[in-house]
N, CA, C and O of each residue as an XYZ file, in Angstrom:
612
protein
N     -10.514      1.264    -13.628
C      -9.310      0.462    -13.457
C      -9.011      0.246    -11.981
O      -8.244     -0.654    -11.637
N      -9.588      1.034    -11.121
C      -9.345      0.864     -9.699
C      -8.132      1.633     -9.229
O      -7.479      2.345     -9.992
N      -7.851      1.469     -7.952
C      -6.722      2.161     -7.337
C      -5.398      1.535     -7.784
O      -5.314      0.323     -7.984
N      -4.357      2.375     -7.941
C      -3.053      1.808     -8.288
C      -2.529      0.925     -7.155
O      -2.888      1.111     -5.992
N      -1.688     -0.022     -7.504
C      -1.084     -0.893     -6.498
C       0.165     -0.268     -5.894
O       0.646     -0.718     -4.854
N       0.695      0.770     -6.542
C       1.824      1.524     -6.000
C       1.808      2.906     -6.635
O       1.487      3.058     -7.813
N       2.161      3.916     -5.836
C       2.111      5.287     -6.342
C       2.918      6.201     -5.434
O       2.976      5.991     -4.222
N       3.540      7.215     -6.024
C       4.234      8.252     -5.255
C       4.343      9.487     -6.125
O       4.173      9.419     -7.342
N       4.628     10.615     -5.494
C       4.791     11.847     -6.254
C       5.905     12.679     -5.658
O       6.287     12.524     -4.499
N       6.415     13.578     -6.507
C       7.502     14.454     -6.092
C       7.366     15.774     -6.843
O       6.922     15.803     -7.991
N       7.749     16.858     -6.188
C       7.823     18.139     -6.879
C       9.245     18.332     -7.368
O      10.209     18.073     -6.648
N       9.357     18.791     -8.605
C      10.665     18.953     -9.240
C      10.768     20.368     -9.787
O       9.855     20.855    -10.453
N      11.870     21.014     -9.506
C      12.119     22.374     -9.991
C      12.648     22.313    -11.421
O      13.815     22.605    -11.686
N      11.768     21.928    -12.327
C      12.105     21.824    -13.753
C      10.804     21.914    -14.532
O       9.739     21.594    -14.003
N      10.880     22.350    -15.792
C       9.668     22.441    -16.610
C       9.076     21.064    -16.915
O       9.798     20.076    -17.051
N       7.759     21.024    -17.018
C       7.044     19.774    -17.296
C       7.526     19.120    -18.588
O       7.620     17.895    -18.661
N       7.829     19.916    -19.599
C       8.293     19.370    -20.876
C       9.623     18.630    -20.719
O       9.862     17.623    -21.386
N      10.484     19.135    -19.837
C      11.770     18.474    -19.591
C      11.558     17.127    -18.897
O      12.221     16.143    -19.226
N      10.649     17.088    -17.954
C      10.360     15.833    -17.256
C       9.769     14.817    -18.229
O      10.141     13.643    -18.208
N       8.850     15.268    -19.078
C       8.267     14.375    -20.080
C       9.363     13.799    -20.979
O       9.350     12.607    -21.288
N      10.294     14.628    -21.390
C      11.392     14.146    -22.241
C      12.221     13.091    -21.513
O      12.669     12.124    -22.128
N      12.425     13.267    -20.223
C      13.203     12.291    -19.454
C      12.468     10.959    -19.322
O      13.074      9.905    -19.509
N      11.169     10.987    -19.002
C      10.457      9.723    -18.778
C      10.120      8.996    -20.075
O       9.794      7.809    -20.046
N      10.191      9.683    -21.208
C       9.948      9.008    -22.494
C      11.243      8.626    -23.199
O      11.209      8.085    -24.304
N      12.375      8.900    -22.579
C      13.686      8.513    -23.112
C      13.977      7.089    -22.628
O      14.467      6.897    -21.515
N      13.676      6.105    -23.460
C      13.773      4.709    -23.023
C      15.154      4.322    -22.500
O      15.240      3.763    -21.407
N      16.246      4.595    -23.234
C      17.555      4.246    -22.674
C      17.867      5.030    -21.398
O      18.460      4.491    -20.463
N      17.471      6.292    -21.363
C      17.727      7.123    -20.195
C      17.006      6.645    -18.953
O      17.547      6.730    -17.850
N      15.781      6.139    -19.117
C      15.039      5.638    -17.957
C      15.735      4.437    -17.335
O      15.569      4.170    -16.145
N      16.501      3.723    -18.120
C      17.269      2.615    -17.579
C      18.285      3.066    -16.544
O      18.718      2.270    -15.710
N      18.669      4.340    -16.590
C      19.612      4.887    -15.604
C      18.890      5.414    -14.368
O      19.503      5.575    -13.313
N      17.596      5.683    -14.492
C      16.833      6.254    -13.385
C      16.029      5.213    -12.613
O      15.801      5.371    -11.413
N      15.604      4.164    -13.284
C      14.713      3.180    -12.676
C      15.496      2.100    -11.940
O      16.703      1.948    -12.129
N      14.800      1.367    -11.112
C      15.401      0.324    -10.291
C      15.600     -0.973    -11.074
O      16.740     -1.403    -11.257
N      14.532     -1.602    -11.537
C      14.631     -2.867    -12.268
C      14.796     -2.662    -13.762
O      15.402     -3.490    -14.443
N      14.271     -1.585    -14.266
C      14.275     -1.351    -15.706
C      15.663     -0.957    -16.197
O      16.303     -0.065    -15.641
N      16.110     -1.629    -17.236
C      17.408     -1.324    -17.837
C      17.269     -0.433    -19.063
O      18.257     -0.131    -19.733
N      16.048     -0.016    -19.354
C      15.785      0.787    -20.545
C      14.919     -0.010    -21.502
O      14.363     -1.050    -21.150
N      14.820      0.490    -22.688
C      13.991     -0.181    -23.670
C      14.382      0.233    -25.067
O      15.250      1.083    -25.265
N      13.724     -0.387    -26.036
C      13.987     -0.062    -27.433
C      12.658     -0.057    -28.182
O      11.819     -0.944    -28.018
N      12.500      0.970    -29.004
C      11.267      1.113    -29.782
C      11.148     -0.022    -30.792
O      12.153     -0.521    -31.298
N       9.919     -0.424    -31.078
C       9.641     -1.512    -32.018
C       8.822     -0.999    -33.194
O       8.166      0.038    -33.101
N       8.866     -1.729    -34.295
C       8.001     -1.462    -35.434
C       8.189     -0.111    -36.088
O       7.242      0.450    -36.639
N       9.394      0.416    -36.033
C       9.666      1.693    -36.673
C       9.396      2.907    -35.808
O       9.684      4.028    -36.228
N       8.848      2.724    -34.607
C       8.617      3.859    -33.703
C       9.952      4.429    -33.253
O      10.924      3.696    -33.069
N       9.989      5.748    -33.077
C      11.209      6.409    -32.620
C      10.961      7.310    -31.422
O      11.899      7.867    -30.852
N       9.689      7.454    -31.040
C       9.358      8.287    -29.883
C       7.985      7.889    -29.351
O       7.255      7.119    -29.975
N       7.651      8.436    -28.179
C       6.379      8.126    -27.548
C       5.219      8.667    -28.371
O       5.176      9.851    -28.705
N       4.287      7.790    -28.691
C       3.051      8.144    -29.387
C       2.034      7.062    -29.056
O       2.401      5.898    -28.889
N       0.782      7.425    -28.962
C      -0.249      6.438    -28.659
C      -0.184      5.318    -29.701
O      -0.192      5.565    -30.907
N      -0.120      4.092    -29.204
C      -0.031      2.918    -30.073
C       1.381      2.453    -30.356
O       1.578      1.326    -30.812
N       2.381      3.305    -30.093
C       3.780      2.887    -30.303
C       4.109      1.751    -29.338
O       3.594      1.686    -28.222
N       4.976      0.865    -29.801
C       5.382     -0.277    -28.978
C       6.869     -0.197    -28.685
O       7.655      0.317    -29.480
N       7.235     -0.725    -27.514
C       8.650     -0.870    -27.210
C       8.884     -2.117    -26.384
O       7.971     -2.648    -25.752
N      10.111     -2.567    -26.401
C      10.530     -3.711    -25.608
C      11.231     -3.178    -24.377
O      12.208     -2.435    -24.475
N      10.721     -3.568    -23.208
C      11.347     -3.179    -21.951
C      12.311     -4.257    -21.495
O      11.987     -5.445    -21.533
N      13.481     -3.850    -21.070
C      14.502     -4.785    -20.571
C      14.629     -4.571    -19.068
O      14.792     -3.442    -18.605
N      14.554     -5.661    -18.309
C      14.518     -5.570    -16.853
C      15.458     -6.576    -16.219
O      15.847     -7.576    -16.823
N      15.810     -6.269    -14.961
C      16.644     -7.207    -14.219
C      16.444     -7.020    -12.720
O      16.119     -5.935    -12.236
N      16.647     -8.107    -12.017
C      16.670     -8.106    -10.557
C      17.774     -9.076    -10.177
O      17.591    -10.292    -10.241
N      18.906     -8.545     -9.788
C      20.058     -9.401     -9.497
C      20.498    -10.126    -10.752
O      20.800     -9.494    -11.764
N      20.536    -11.445    -10.694
C      20.961    -12.232    -11.851
C      19.808    -12.556    -12.798
O      20.029    -13.074    -13.893
N      18.594    -12.256    -12.387
C      17.421    -12.535    -13.225
C      17.211    -11.406    -14.227
O      17.229    -10.228    -13.871
N      17.012    -11.788    -15.488
C      16.763    -10.822    -16.566
C      15.498    -11.248    -17.306
O      15.264    -12.439    -17.510
N      14.682    -10.272    -17.708
C      13.498    -10.563    -18.500
C      13.142     -9.350    -19.338
O      13.627     -8.245    -19.091
N      12.291     -9.566    -20.329
C      11.841     -8.470    -21.183
C      10.327     -8.486    -21.228
O       9.688     -9.505    -20.966
N       9.774     -7.342    -21.563
C       8.330     -7.207    -21.686
C       8.020     -6.477    -22.995
O       8.874     -5.798    -23.563
N       6.798     -6.632    -23.450
C       6.313     -5.873    -24.597
C       5.387     -4.795    -24.070
O       4.535     -5.059    -23.221
N       5.550     -3.591    -24.567
C       4.856     -2.442    -24.016
C       4.149     -1.677    -25.133
O       4.695     -1.511    -26.224
N       2.935     -1.214    -24.853
C       2.175     -0.395    -25.798
C       1.844      0.932    -25.118
O       1.260      0.951    -24.034
N       2.217      2.033    -25.755
C       1.943      3.364    -25.218
C       0.449      3.654    -25.350
O      -0.131      3.501    -26.425
N      -0.167      4.076    -24.239
C      -1.595      4.395    -24.227
C      -1.854      5.896    -24.114
O      -2.903      6.379    -24.542
N      -0.915      6.627    -23.547
C      -1.036      8.077    -23.374
C       0.323      8.703    -23.664
O       1.342      8.273    -23.122
N       0.329      9.706    -24.510
C       1.569     10.417    -24.854
C       1.219     11.885    -25.060
O       1.053     12.349    -26.188
N       1.112     12.603    -23.952
C       0.757     14.012    -23.974
C       1.951     14.803    -23.460
O       2.140     14.914    -22.249
N       2.764     15.355    -24.363
C       3.983     16.051    -23.942
C       3.722     17.059    -22.823
O       2.808     17.881    -22.892
N       4.556     16.965    -21.794
C       4.449     17.850    -20.648
C       3.319     17.521    -19.693
O       3.121     18.230    -18.707
N       2.558     16.438    -19.970
C       1.406     16.119    -19.124
C       1.322     14.661    -18.672
O       1.157     14.389    -17.482
N       1.436     13.727    -19.610
C       1.202     12.338    -19.247
C       1.894     11.391    -20.223
O       1.886     11.587    -21.439
N       2.495     10.348    -19.632
C       3.044      9.236    -20.404
C       2.594      7.974    -19.693
O       2.881      7.797    -18.510
N       1.888      7.088    -20.401
C       1.397      5.855    -19.788
C       1.475      4.721    -20.796
O       1.436      4.931    -22.008
N       1.585      3.516    -20.256
C       1.712      2.354    -21.135
C       1.250      1.093    -20.434
O       1.275      0.991    -19.208
N       0.823      0.129    -21.250
C       0.441     -1.196    -20.772
C       1.576     -2.166    -21.070
O       2.172     -2.142    -22.147
N       1.856     -3.014    -20.100
C       2.946     -3.984    -20.191
C       2.367     -5.384    -20.297
O       1.418     -5.730    -19.593
N       2.946     -6.187    -21.184
C       2.546     -7.591    -21.274
C       3.794     -8.460    -21.394
O       4.872     -7.993    -21.765
N       3.615     -9.717    -21.075
C       4.687    -10.696    -21.211
C       4.049    -12.028    -21.580
O       3.056    -12.439    -20.980
N       4.617    -12.688    -22.554
C       4.080    -13.963    -23.032
C       2.610    -13.825    -23.429
O       1.835    -14.774    -23.314
N       2.237    -12.637    -23.897
C       0.869    -12.390    -24.323
C      -0.110    -12.098    -23.203
O      -1.299    -11.910    -23.461
N       0.361    -12.055    -21.963
C      -0.510    -11.806    -20.811
C      -0.359    -10.372    -20.319
O       0.749     -9.834    -20.338
N      -1.445     -9.740    -19.878
C      -1.316     -8.403    -19.291
C      -0.545     -8.492    -17.978
O      -0.788     -9.381    -17.162
N       0.375     -7.573    -17.787
C       1.207     -7.570    -16.589
C       0.937     -6.343    -15.731
O       0.674     -6.462    -14.534
N       1.001     -5.165    -16.343
C       0.866     -3.936    -15.552
C       0.515     -2.755    -16.447
O       0.643     -2.810    -17.670
N       0.077     -1.712    -15.810
C      -0.050     -0.396    -16.446
C       0.808      0.543    -15.616
O       0.765      0.517    -14.386
N       1.588      1.373    -16.300
C       2.430      2.378    -15.655
C       2.046      3.750    -16.186
O       1.680      3.896    -17.353
N       2.132      4.751    -15.322
C       1.750      6.095    -15.725
C       2.614      7.136    -15.017
O       2.911      7.023    -13.828
N       3.004      8.149    -15.781
C       3.655      9.343    -15.248
C       2.734     10.509    -15.547
O       2.531     10.854    -16.711
N       2.170     11.126    -14.507
C       1.326     12.308    -14.665
C       2.151     13.510    -14.219
O       2.760     13.489    -13.149
N       2.167     14.547    -15.035
C       2.999     15.725    -14.780
C       2.082     16.942    -14.714
O       1.338     17.217    -15.656
N       2.137     17.669    -13.596
C       1.297     18.848    -13.410
C       2.176     20.044    -13.076
O       3.092     19.927    -12.262
N       1.909     21.190    -13.691
C       2.688     22.383    -13.340
C       2.359     22.858    -11.929
O       1.204     22.826    -11.504
N       3.377     23.292    -11.220
C       3.240     23.944     -9.913
C       4.209     25.121     -9.902
O       5.087     25.217    -10.760
N       4.049     26.012     -8.933
C       4.973     27.142     -8.829
C       6.403     26.634     -8.742
O       6.723     25.821     -7.875
N       7.253     27.102     -9.624
C       8.661     26.730     -9.598
C       9.001     25.433    -10.300
O      10.151     24.996    -10.240
N       8.039     24.795    -10.967
C       8.349     23.543    -11.667
C       7.118     22.710    -11.921
O       6.138     23.185    -12.494
N       7.174     21.447    -11.486
C       6.041     20.557    -11.711
C       5.990     19.472    -10.645
O       6.968     19.209     -9.945
N       4.830     18.857    -10.547
C       4.637     17.711     -9.663
C       4.514     16.484    -10.560
O       3.739     16.483    -11.516
N       5.267     15.459    -10.254
C       5.246     14.218    -11.034
C       4.689     13.102    -10.156
O       5.164     12.866     -9.044
N       3.679     12.427    -10.678
C       3.115     11.270     -9.993
C       3.386     10.053    -10.858
O       2.999     10.001    -12.026
N       4.053      9.080    -10.268
C       4.272      7.798    -10.952
C       3.396      6.779    -10.250
O       3.377      6.702     -9.022
N       2.664      5.990    -11.046
C       1.801      4.966    -10.462
C       1.760      3.742    -11.369
O       2.042      3.806    -12.566
N       1.399      2.630    -10.747
C       1.273      1.387    -11.495
C       0.095      0.582    -10.985
O      -0.298      0.675     -9.822
N      -0.448     -0.202    -11.882
C      -1.533     -1.123    -11.570
C      -1.061     -2.523    -11.961
O      -0.614     -2.738    -13.087
N      -1.160     -3.462    -11.041
C      -0.822     -4.862    -11.321
C      -1.995     -5.474    -12.086
O      -3.113     -5.518    -11.572
N      -1.751     -5.938    -13.289
C      -2.813     -6.496    -14.141
C      -2.645     -8.004    -14.359
O      -3.354     -8.594    -15.174
N      -1.720     -8.621    -13.643
C      -1.464    -10.051    -13.849
C      -2.645    -10.897    -13.391
O      -3.258    -10.613    -12.363
N      -2.959    -11.931    -14.153
C      -3.967    -12.879    -13.659
C      -3.467    -13.530    -12.371
O      -2.266    -13.748    -12.211
N      -4.379    -13.837    -11.458
C      -3.994    -14.422    -10.176
C      -3.120    -15.655    -10.301
O      -2.162    -15.816     -9.544
N      -3.438    -16.529    -11.247
C      -2.671    -17.765    -11.399
C      -1.241    -17.502    -11.866
O      -0.355    -18.332    -11.661
N      -1.013    -16.322    -12.506
C       0.309    -16.011    -13.057
C       1.232    -15.350    -12.028
O       2.447    -15.316    -12.225
N       0.680    -14.833    -10.953
C       1.490    -14.089     -9.978
C       2.614    -14.919     -9.370
O       3.733    -14.415     -9.281
N       2.383    -16.166     -8.944
C       3.513    -16.955     -8.425
C       4.598    -17.197     -9.485
O       5.790    -17.184     -9.175
N       4.177    -17.414    -10.728
C       5.140    -17.634    -11.814
C       5.950    -16.355    -12.026
O       7.173    -16.401    -12.157
N       5.252    -15.205    -12.060
C       5.935    -13.923    -12.215
C       6.895    -13.652    -11.072
O       7.988    -13.127    -11.282
N       6.486    -14.011     -9.863
C       7.368    -13.834     -8.709
C       8.636    -14.657     -8.831
O       9.722    -14.188     -8.491
N       8.501    -15.876     -9.314
C       9.657    -16.748     -9.520
C      10.574    -16.180    -10.612
O      11.795    -16.158    -10.459
N       9.969    -15.723    -11.710
C      10.746    -15.236    -12.854
C      11.479    -13.936    -12.552
O      12.548    -13.682    -13.107
N      10.903    -13.103    -11.665
C      11.504    -11.791    -11.386
C      12.185    -11.711    -10.031
O      12.828    -10.710     -9.717
N      12.051    -12.753     -9.231
C      12.670    -12.743     -7.909
C      11.942    -11.853     -6.914
O      12.517    -11.463     -5.898
N      10.680    -11.526     -7.196
C       9.913    -10.637     -6.325
C       8.549    -11.251     -6.046
O       7.717    -11.356     -6.947
N       8.322    -11.650     -4.821
C       7.041    -12.231     -4.443
C       6.009    -11.126     -4.200
O       4.894    -11.201     -4.715
N       6.370    -10.099     -3.418
C       5.447     -9.006     -3.116
C       5.681     -7.867     -4.107
O       6.403     -6.916     -3.808
N       5.074     -7.966     -5.275
C       5.282     -7.002     -6.358
C       4.825     -5.602     -5.969
O       5.501     -4.632     -6.311
N       3.692     -5.460     -5.259
C       3.195     -4.134     -4.888
C       4.200     -3.404     -3.985
O       4.499     -2.230     -4.203
N       4.706     -4.096     -2.990
C       5.682     -3.487     -2.076
C       6.965     -3.116     -2.825
O       7.514     -2.031     -2.638
N       7.422     -4.019     -3.661
C       8.652     -3.781     -4.421
C       8.473     -2.606     -5.380
O       9.359     -1.759     -5.491
N       7.326     -2.546     -6.080
C       7.083     -1.439     -6.992
C       6.996     -0.112     -6.251
O       7.437      0.911     -6.774
N       6.440     -0.108     -5.050
C       6.383      1.120     -4.254
C       7.803      1.631     -3.971
O       8.086      2.819     -4.124
N       8.677      0.731     -3.564
C      10.080      1.100     -3.315
C      10.744      1.603     -4.594
O      11.488      2.583     -4.570
N      10.475      0.936     -5.695
C      11.085      1.303     -6.981
C      10.594      2.667     -7.452
O      11.387      3.477     -7.931
N       9.307      2.926     -7.322
C       8.766      4.222     -7.724
C       9.414      5.342     -6.913
O       9.811      6.363     -7.475
N       9.520      5.162     -5.620
C      10.136      6.191     -4.769
C      11.583      6.442     -5.177
O      12.019      7.592     -5.227
N      12.331      5.383     -5.467
C      13.733      5.531     -5.885
C      13.823      6.191     -7.259
O      14.672      7.055     -7.477
N      12.961      5.794     -8.177
C      12.968      6.369     -9.531
C      12.656      7.858     -9.480
O      13.336      8.653    -10.130
N      11.645      8.244     -8.726
C      11.288      9.662     -8.636
C      12.399     10.481     -7.992
O      12.635     11.621     -8.392
N      13.081      9.918     -7.004
C      14.213     10.631     -6.390
C      15.321     10.854     -7.418
O      15.903     11.937     -7.474
N      15.612      9.853     -8.218
C      16.643      9.995     -9.258
C      16.200     10.965    -10.348
O      17.008     11.745    -10.852
N      14.919     10.919    -10.714
C      14.377     11.840    -11.701
C      14.539     13.278    -11.225
O      14.950     14.145    -11.996
N      14.224     13.531     -9.982
C      14.359     14.862     -9.385
C      15.808     15.318     -9.396
O      16.096     16.446     -9.798
N      16.717     14.468     -8.966
C      18.140     14.801     -8.940
C      18.652     15.111    -10.344
O      19.375     16.085    -10.548
N      18.274     14.281    -11.301
C      18.715     14.462    -12.694
C      18.169     15.758    -13.276
O      18.910     16.529    -13.887
N      16.883     15.999    -13.088
C      16.249     17.185    -13.691
C      16.730     18.484    -13.063
O      16.814     19.511    -13.736
N      17.044     18.438    -11.781
C      17.455     19.659    -11.089
C      18.949     19.908    -11.145
O      19.417     20.949    -10.685
N      19.706     18.974    -11.698
C      21.176     19.130    -11.768
C      21.564     20.198    -12.794
O      22.750     20.465    -12.989
């Protein structure tokens, strides 16, 4: 898949299972993430499981959009990852890797931009973000800081 287009990590003084519960809580992530307003499970799914689908709700200022998401990895206390699409096109892959360390765990959040080249200008217009890699880097750093604050509170 190649190198991620944005990535950051943080050590958190909390158990890995607690962090996994936070990042798989779709409505709760809407409070921690920058553009993401949360999500809702689709097709009868009620929790993270490989193959489960959810609708992601996003916003940037006055712009609002939704995506369709398929969970690809759901390993409690270790990894949560999913592929994002919009209008039937691949958009991104997101991943939270959780590793135990002394006193808690290390969380790495990363994303890969999967948009076709011709779709990137359209996506930039629709989301208000031309430089998606730079913006996602800022968002990941902010999300991880909020995750740390929430988990350690």
